[in-house]
mmCIF file of the N, C-alpha and C atoms, coordinates in Angstrom:
data_MODEL
# 
_entry.id   MODEL 
# 
loop_
_atom_site.group_PDB 
_atom_site.id 
_atom_site.type_symbol 
_atom_site.label_atom_id 
_atom_site.label_alt_id 
_atom_site.label_comp_id 
_atom_site.label_asym_id 
_atom_site.label_entity_id 
_atom_site.label_seq_id 
_atom_site.pdbx_PDB_ins_code 
_atom_site.Cartn_x 
_atom_site.Cartn_y 
_atom_site.Cartn_z 
_atom_site.occupancy 
_atom_site.B_iso_or_equiv 
_atom_site.pdbx_formal_charge 
_atom_site.auth_seq_id 
_atom_site.auth_comp_id 
_atom_site.auth_asym_id 
_atom_site.auth_atom_id 
_atom_site.pdbx_PDB_model_num 
ATOM 1   N N  . UNK A 1 1  ? 159.770 80.208  109.940 1.00 0.00 ? 1  UNK A N  1 
ATOM 2   C CA . UNK A 1 1  ? 159.692 81.548  110.500 1.00 0.00 ? 1  UNK A CA 1 
ATOM 3   C C  . UNK A 1 1  ? 158.568 82.348  109.856 1.00 0.00 ? 1  UNK A C  1 
ATOM 4   N N  . UNK A 1 2  ? 158.234 82.011  108.628 1.00 0.00 ? 2  UNK A N  1 
ATOM 5   C CA . UNK A 1 2  ? 157.198 82.753  107.923 1.00 0.00 ? 2  UNK A CA 1 
ATOM 6   C C  . UNK A 1 2  ? 155.844 82.591  108.606 1.00 0.00 ? 2  UNK A C  1 
ATOM 7   N N  . UNK A 1 3  ? 155.527 81.374  109.048 1.00 0.00 ? 3  UNK A N  1 
ATOM 8   C CA . UNK A 1 3  ? 154.250 81.122  109.721 1.00 0.00 ? 3  UNK A CA 1 
ATOM 9   C C  . UNK A 1 3  ? 154.182 81.874  111.050 1.00 0.00 ? 3  UNK A C  1 
ATOM 10  N N  . UNK A 1 4  ? 155.256 81.871  111.822 1.00 0.00 ? 4  UNK A N  1 
ATOM 11  C CA . UNK A 1 4  ? 155.288 82.591  113.097 1.00 0.00 ? 4  UNK A CA 1 
ATOM 12  C C  . UNK A 1 4  ? 155.166 84.092  112.860 1.00 0.00 ? 4  UNK A C  1 
ATOM 13  N N  . UNK A 1 5  ? 155.765 84.582  111.788 1.00 0.00 ? 5  UNK A N  1 
ATOM 14  C CA . UNK A 1 5  ? 155.677 86.002  111.469 1.00 0.00 ? 5  UNK A CA 1 
ATOM 15  C C  . UNK A 1 5  ? 154.242 86.392  111.142 1.00 0.00 ? 5  UNK A C  1 
ATOM 16  N N  . UNK A 1 6  ? 153.532 85.557  110.389 1.00 0.00 ? 6  UNK A N  1 
ATOM 17  C CA . UNK A 1 6  ? 152.134 85.830  110.068 1.00 0.00 ? 6  UNK A CA 1 
ATOM 18  C C  . UNK A 1 6  ? 151.273 85.831  111.322 1.00 0.00 ? 6  UNK A C  1 
ATOM 19  N N  . UNK A 1 7  ? 151.470 84.845  112.177 1.00 0.00 ? 7  UNK A N  1 
ATOM 20  C CA . UNK A 1 7  ? 150.699 84.770  113.416 1.00 0.00 ? 7  UNK A CA 1 
ATOM 21  C C  . UNK A 1 7  ? 150.997 85.990  114.285 1.00 0.00 ? 7  UNK A C  1 
ATOM 22  N N  . UNK A 1 8  ? 152.260 86.357  114.393 1.00 0.00 ? 8  UNK A N  1 
ATOM 23  C CA . UNK A 1 8  ? 152.641 87.531  115.176 1.00 0.00 ? 8  UNK A CA 1 
ATOM 24  C C  . UNK A 1 8  ? 152.007 88.809  114.655 1.00 0.00 ? 8  UNK A C  1 
ATOM 25  N N  . UNK A 1 9  ? 151.927 88.936  113.335 1.00 0.00 ? 9  UNK A N  1 
ATOM 26  C CA . UNK A 1 9  ? 151.293 90.120  112.750 1.00 0.00 ? 9  UNK A CA 1 
ATOM 27  C C  . UNK A 1 9  ? 149.806 90.172  113.074 1.00 0.00 ? 9  UNK A C  1 
ATOM 28  N N  . UNK A 1 10 ? 149.126 89.029  113.020 1.00 0.00 ? 10 UNK A N  1 
ATOM 29  C CA . UNK A 1 10 ? 147.702 89.000  113.358 1.00 0.00 ? 10 UNK A CA 1 
ATOM 30  C C  . UNK A 1 10 ? 147.478 89.312  114.834 1.00 0.00 ? 10 UNK A C  1 
ATOM 31  N N  . UNK A 1 11 ? 148.334 88.795  115.693 1.00 0.00 ? 11 UNK A N  1 
ATOM 32  C CA . UNK A 1 11 ? 148.217 89.077  117.129 1.00 0.00 ? 11 UNK A CA 1 
ATOM 33  C C  . UNK A 1 11 ? 148.439 90.565  117.381 1.00 0.00 ? 11 UNK A C  1 
ATOM 34  N N  . UNK A 1 12 ? 149.428 91.147  116.713 1.00 0.00 ? 12 UNK A N  1 
ATOM 35  C CA . UNK A 1 12 ? 149.694 92.580  116.866 1.00 0.00 ? 12 UNK A CA 1 
ATOM 36  C C  . UNK A 1 12 ? 148.480 93.405  116.449 1.00 0.00 ? 12 UNK A C  1 
ATOM 37  N N  . UNK A 1 13 ? 147.915 93.092  115.293 1.00 0.00 ? 13 UNK A N  1 
ATOM 38  C CA . UNK A 1 13 ? 146.745 93.838  114.822 1.00 0.00 ? 13 UNK A CA 1 
ATOM 39  C C  . UNK A 1 13 ? 145.556 93.656  115.763 1.00 0.00 ? 13 UNK A C  1 
ATOM 40  N N  . UNK A 1 14 ? 145.365 92.444  116.261 1.00 0.00 ? 14 UNK A N  1 
ATOM 41  C CA . UNK A 1 14 ? 144.273 92.199  117.201 1.00 0.00 ? 14 UNK A CA 1 
ATOM 42  C C  . UNK A 1 14 ? 144.431 92.991  118.483 1.00 0.00 ? 14 UNK A C  1 
ATOM 43  N N  . UNK A 1 15 ? 145.643 93.066  118.993 1.00 0.00 ? 15 UNK A N  1 
ATOM 44  C CA . UNK A 1 15 ? 145.895 93.858  120.211 1.00 0.00 ? 15 UNK A CA 1 
ATOM 45  C C  . UNK A 1 15 ? 145.622 95.334  119.962 1.00 0.00 ? 15 UNK A C  1 
ATOM 46  N N  . UNK A 1 16 ? 145.977 95.812  118.775 1.00 0.00 ? 16 UNK A N  1 
ATOM 47  C CA . UNK A 1 16 ? 145.699 97.215  118.466 1.00 0.00 ? 16 UNK A CA 1 
ATOM 48  C C  . UNK A 1 16 ? 144.202 97.483  118.421 1.00 0.00 ? 16 UNK A C  1 
ATOM 49  N N  . UNK A 1 17 ? 143.437 96.577  117.822 1.00 0.00 ? 17 UNK A N  1 
ATOM 50  C CA . UNK A 1 17 ? 141.991 96.772  117.760 1.00 0.00 ? 17 UNK A CA 1 
ATOM 51  C C  . UNK A 1 17 ? 141.355 96.700  119.142 1.00 0.00 ? 17 UNK A C  1 
ATOM 52  N N  . UNK A 1 18 ? 141.803 95.776  119.971 1.00 0.00 ? 18 UNK A N  1 
ATOM 53  C CA . UNK A 1 18 ? 141.276 95.677  121.338 1.00 0.00 ? 18 UNK A CA 1 
ATOM 54  C C  . UNK A 1 18 ? 141.623 96.942  122.121 1.00 0.00 ? 18 UNK A C  1 
ATOM 55  N N  . UNK A 1 19 ? 142.864 97.402  122.013 1.00 0.00 ? 19 UNK A N  1 
ATOM 56  C CA . UNK A 1 19 ? 143.267 98.630  122.690 1.00 0.00 ? 19 UNK A CA 1 
ATOM 57  C C  . UNK A 1 19 ? 142.479 99.834  122.201 1.00 0.00 ? 19 UNK A C  1 
ATOM 58  N N  . UNK A 1 20 ? 142.266 99.916  120.896 1.00 0.00 ? 20 UNK A N  1 
ATOM 59  C CA . UNK A 1 20 ? 141.460 101.006 120.345 1.00 0.00 ? 20 UNK A CA 1 
ATOM 60  C C  . UNK A 1 20 ? 140.020 100.951 120.816 1.00 0.00 ? 20 UNK A C  1 
ATOM 61  N N  . UNK A 1 21 ? 139.475 99.741  120.902 1.00 0.00 ? 21 UNK A N  1 
ATOM 62  C CA . UNK A 1 21 ? 138.106 99.591  121.402 1.00 0.00 ? 21 UNK A CA 1 
ATOM 63  C C  . UNK A 1 21 ? 137.977 100.002 122.855 1.00 0.00 ? 21 UNK A C  1 
ATOM 64  N N  . UNK A 1 22 ? 138.943 99.612  123.661 1.00 0.00 ? 22 UNK A N  1 
ATOM 65  C CA . UNK A 1 22 ? 138.928 100.022 125.071 1.00 0.00 ? 22 UNK A CA 1 
ATOM 66  C C  . UNK A 1 22 ? 139.093 101.539 125.172 1.00 0.00 ? 22 UNK A C  1 
ATOM 67  N N  . UNK A 1 23 ? 139.976 102.092 124.362 1.00 0.00 ? 23 UNK A N  1 
ATOM 68  C CA . UNK A 1 23 ? 140.155 103.543 124.353 1.00 0.00 ? 23 UNK A CA 1 
ATOM 69  C C  . UNK A 1 23 ? 138.905 104.273 123.900 1.00 0.00 ? 23 UNK A C  1 
ATOM 70  N N  . UNK A 1 24 ? 138.208 103.739 122.909 1.00 0.00 ? 24 UNK A N  1 
ATOM 71  C CA . UNK A 1 24 ? 136.956 104.332 122.445 1.00 0.00 ? 24 UNK A CA 1 
ATOM 72  C C  . UNK A 1 24 ? 135.907 104.285 123.544 1.00 0.00 ? 24 UNK A C  1 
ATOM 73  N N  . UNK A 1 25 ? 135.852 103.176 124.257 1.00 0.00 ? 25 UNK A N  1 
ATOM 74  C CA . UNK A 1 25 ? 134.883 103.005 125.345 1.00 0.00 ? 25 UNK A CA 1 
ATOM 75  C C  . UNK A 1 25 ? 135.150 103.975 126.488 1.00 0.00 ? 25 UNK A C  1 
ATOM 76  N N  . UNK A 1 26 ? 136.417 104.263 126.754 1.00 0.00 ? 26 UNK A N  1 
ATOM 77  C CA . UNK A 1 26 ? 136.776 105.152 127.861 1.00 0.00 ? 26 UNK A CA 1 
ATOM 78  C C  . UNK A 1 26 ? 137.010 106.591 127.393 1.00 0.00 ? 26 UNK A C  1 
ATOM 79  N N  . UNK A 1 27 ? 136.643 106.905 126.154 1.00 0.00 ? 27 UNK A N  1 
ATOM 80  C CA . UNK A 1 27 ? 136.802 108.243 125.569 1.00 0.00 ? 27 UNK A CA 1 
ATOM 81  C C  . UNK A 1 27 ? 138.256 108.700 125.526 1.00 0.00 ? 27 UNK A C  1 
ATOM 82  N N  . UNK A 1 28 ? 139.166 107.781 125.311 1.00 0.00 ? 28 UNK A N  1 
ATOM 83  C CA . UNK A 1 28 ? 140.583 108.123 125.174 1.00 0.00 ? 28 UNK A CA 1 
ATOM 84  C C  . UNK A 1 28 ? 141.202 107.195 124.133 1.00 0.00 ? 28 UNK A C  1 
ATOM 85  N N  . UNK A 1 29 ? 140.833 107.439 122.878 1.00 0.00 ? 29 UNK A N  1 
ATOM 86  C CA . UNK A 1 29 ? 141.218 106.546 121.791 1.00 0.00 ? 29 UNK A CA 1 
ATOM 87  C C  . UNK A 1 29 ? 142.733 106.493 121.586 1.00 0.00 ? 29 UNK A C  1 
ATOM 88  N N  . UNK A 1 30 ? 143.409 107.614 121.722 1.00 0.00 ? 30 UNK A N  1 
ATOM 89  C CA . UNK A 1 30 ? 144.858 107.645 121.488 1.00 0.00 ? 30 UNK A CA 1 
ATOM 90  C C  . UNK A 1 30 ? 145.591 106.796 122.522 1.00 0.00 ? 30 UNK A C  1 
ATOM 91  N N  . UNK A 1 31 ? 145.234 106.949 123.783 1.00 0.00 ? 31 UNK A N  1 
ATOM 92  C CA . UNK A 1 31 ? 145.893 106.160 124.830 1.00 0.00 ? 31 UNK A CA 1 
ATOM 93  C C  . UNK A 1 31 ? 145.587 104.674 124.661 1.00 0.00 ? 31 UNK A C  1 
ATOM 94  N N  . UNK A 1 32 ? 144.352 104.342 124.324 1.00 0.00 ? 32 UNK A N  1 
ATOM 95  C CA . UNK A 1 32 ? 143.993 102.938 124.109 1.00 0.00 ? 32 UNK A CA 1 
ATOM 96  C C  . UNK A 1 32 ? 144.764 102.329 122.957 1.00 0.00 ? 32 UNK A C  1 
ATOM 97  N N  . UNK A 1 33 ? 144.895 103.088 121.865 1.00 0.00 ? 33 UNK A N  1 
ATOM 98  C CA . UNK A 1 33 ? 145.672 102.596 120.731 1.00 0.00 ? 33 UNK A CA 1 
ATOM 99  C C  . UNK A 1 33 ? 147.136 102.408 121.068 1.00 0.00 ? 33 UNK A C  1 
ATOM 100 N N  . UNK A 1 34 ? 147.687 103.334 121.846 1.00 0.00 ? 34 UNK A N  1 
ATOM 101 C CA . UNK A 1 34 ? 149.094 103.220 122.243 1.00 0.00 ? 34 UNK A CA 1 
ATOM 102 C C  . UNK A 1 34 ? 149.315 102.019 123.154 1.00 0.00 ? 34 UNK A C  1 
ATOM 103 N N  . UNK A 1 35 ? 148.407 101.794 124.080 1.00 0.00 ? 35 UNK A N  1 
ATOM 104 C CA . UNK A 1 35 ? 148.517 100.625 124.958 1.00 0.00 ? 35 UNK A CA 1 
ATOM 105 C C  . UNK A 1 35 ? 148.367 99.345  124.142 1.00 0.00 ? 35 UNK A C  1 
ATOM 106 N N  . UNK A 1 36 ? 147.421 99.325  123.214 1.00 0.00 ? 36 UNK A N  1 
ATOM 107 C CA . UNK A 1 36 ? 147.254 98.162  122.344 1.00 0.00 ? 36 UNK A CA 1 
ATOM 108 C C  . UNK A 1 36 ? 148.494 97.882  121.514 1.00 0.00 ? 36 UNK A C  1 
ATOM 109 N N  . UNK A 1 37 ? 149.147 98.940  121.016 1.00 0.00 ? 37 UNK A N  1 
ATOM 110 C CA . UNK A 1 37 ? 150.384 98.753  120.260 1.00 0.00 ? 37 UNK A CA 1 
ATOM 111 C C  . UNK A 1 37 ? 151.485 98.188  121.135 1.00 0.00 ? 37 UNK A C  1 
ATOM 112 N N  . UNK A 1 38 ? 151.609 98.699  122.343 1.00 0.00 ? 38 UNK A N  1 
ATOM 113 C CA . UNK A 1 38 ? 152.641 98.196  123.254 1.00 0.00 ? 38 UNK A CA 1 
ATOM 114 C C  . UNK A 1 38 ? 152.449 96.733  123.577 1.00 0.00 ? 38 UNK A C  1 
ATOM 115 N N  . UNK A 1 39 ? 151.219 96.359  123.897 1.00 0.00 ? 39 UNK A N  1 
ATOM 116 C CA . UNK A 1 39 ? 150.922 94.953  124.190 1.00 0.00 ? 39 UNK A CA 1 
ATOM 117 C C  . UNK A 1 39 ? 151.140 94.105  122.941 1.00 0.00 ? 39 UNK A C  1 
ATOM 118 N N  . UNK A 1 40 ? 150.761 94.633  121.783 1.00 0.00 ? 40 UNK A N  1 
ATOM 119 C CA . UNK A 1 40 ? 150.943 93.904  120.534 1.00 0.00 ? 40 UNK A CA 1 
ATOM 120 C C  . UNK A 1 40 ? 152.401 93.647  120.201 1.00 0.00 ? 40 UNK A C  1 
ATOM 121 N N  . UNK A 1 41 ? 153.257 94.650  120.406 1.00 0.00 ? 41 UNK A N  1 
ATOM 122 C CA . UNK A 1 41 ? 154.689 94.463  120.162 1.00 0.00 ? 41 UNK A CA 1 
ATOM 123 C C  . UNK A 1 41 ? 155.273 93.408  121.096 1.00 0.00 ? 41 UNK A C  1 
ATOM 124 N N  . UNK A 1 42 ? 154.877 93.455  122.363 1.00 0.00 ? 42 UNK A N  1 
ATOM 125 C CA . UNK A 1 42 ? 155.388 92.468  123.321 1.00 0.00 ? 42 UNK A CA 1 
ATOM 126 C C  . UNK A 1 42 ? 154.897 91.070  122.957 1.00 0.00 ? 42 UNK A C  1 
ATOM 127 N N  . UNK A 1 43 ? 153.615 90.930  122.627 1.00 0.00 ? 43 UNK A N  1 
ATOM 128 C CA . UNK A 1 43 ? 153.063 89.621  122.269 1.00 0.00 ? 43 UNK A CA 1 
ATOM 129 C C  . UNK A 1 43 ? 153.722 89.079  121.003 1.00 0.00 ? 43 UNK A C  1 
ATOM 130 N N  . UNK A 1 44 ? 153.947 89.954  120.009 1.00 0.00 ? 44 UNK A N  1 
ATOM 131 C CA . UNK A 1 44 ? 154.591 89.520  118.765 1.00 0.00 ? 44 UNK A CA 1 
ATOM 132 C C  . UNK A 1 44 ? 156.023 89.061  119.027 1.00 0.00 ? 44 UNK A C  1 
ATOM 133 N N  . UNK A 1 45 ? 156.736 89.777  119.881 1.00 0.00 ? 45 UNK A N  1 
ATOM 134 C CA . UNK A 1 45 ? 158.110 89.389  120.212 1.00 0.00 ? 45 UNK A CA 1 
ATOM 135 C C  . UNK A 1 45 ? 158.145 88.034  120.907 1.00 0.00 ? 45 UNK A C  1 
ATOM 136 N N  . UNK A 1 46 ? 157.189 87.782  121.786 1.00 0.00 ? 46 UNK A N  1 
ATOM 137 C CA . UNK A 1 46 ? 157.132 86.484  122.468 1.00 0.00 ? 46 UNK A CA 1 
ATOM 138 C C  . UNK A 1 46 ? 156.862 85.372  121.466 1.00 0.00 ? 46 UNK A C  1 
ATOM 139 N N  . UNK A 1 47 ? 155.925 85.588  120.561 1.00 0.00 ? 47 UNK A N  1 
ATOM 140 C CA . UNK A 1 47 ? 155.600 84.567  119.556 1.00 0.00 ? 47 UNK A CA 1 
ATOM 141 C C  . UNK A 1 47 ? 156.812 84.280  118.675 1.00 0.00 ? 47 UNK A C  1 
ATOM 142 N N  . UNK A 1 48 ? 157.487 85.329  118.210 1.00 0.00 ? 48 UNK A N  1 
ATOM 143 C CA . UNK A 1 48 ? 158.640 85.121  117.333 1.00 0.00 ? 48 UNK A CA 1 
ATOM 144 C C  . UNK A 1 48 ? 159.806 84.469  118.067 1.00 0.00 ? 48 UNK A C  1 
ATOM 145 N N  . UNK A 1 49 ? 159.982 84.780  119.343 1.00 0.00 ? 49 UNK A N  1 
ATOM 146 C CA . UNK A 1 49 ? 161.097 84.178  120.081 1.00 0.00 ? 49 UNK A CA 1 
ATOM 147 C C  . UNK A 1 49 ? 160.857 82.704  120.381 1.00 0.00 ? 49 UNK A C  1 
ATOM 148 N N  . UNK A 1 50 ? 159.624 82.298  120.493 1.00 0.00 ? 50 UNK A N  1 
ATOM 149 C CA . UNK A 1 50 ? 159.317 80.894  120.783 1.00 0.00 ? 50 UNK A CA 1 
ATOM 150 C C  . UNK A 1 50 ? 159.325 80.023  119.531 1.00 0.00 ? 50 UNK A C  1 
ATOM 151 N N  . UNK A 1 51 ? 159.280 80.638  118.352 1.00 0.00 ? 51 UNK A N  1 
ATOM 152 C CA . UNK A 1 51 ? 159.224 79.868  117.107 1.00 0.00 ? 51 UNK A CA 1 
ATOM 153 C C  . UNK A 1 51 ? 160.463 80.088  116.258 1.00 0.00 ? 51 UNK A C  1 
ATOM 154 N N  . UNK A 1 52 ? 161.634 80.101  116.888 1.00 0.00 ? 52 UNK A N  1 
ATOM 155 C CA . UNK A 1 52 ? 162.878 80.225  116.130 1.00 0.00 ? 52 UNK A CA 1 
ATOM 156 C C  . UNK A 1 52 ? 163.130 78.939  115.355 1.00 0.00 ? 52 UNK A C  1 
ATOM 157 N N  . UNK A 1 53 ? 163.681 79.101  114.167 1.00 0.00 ? 53 UNK A N  1 
ATOM 158 C CA . UNK A 1 53 ? 163.999 77.914  113.346 1.00 0.00 ? 53 UNK A CA 1 
ATOM 159 C C  . UNK A 1 53 ? 165.401 77.448  113.591 1.00 0.00 ? 53 UNK A C  1 
# 
């Protein structure tokens, strides 16, 4: 579970950076960051659910 948790954390952070970058590009950094966080939480949950021990 530790390896899946690490991967999930990296995916979450990556989604936040992508969302922030899109928000910066569209002049709406807060909305982009929030969307990136939402996608990151969903992606992390999927990764953790598929790697149950």
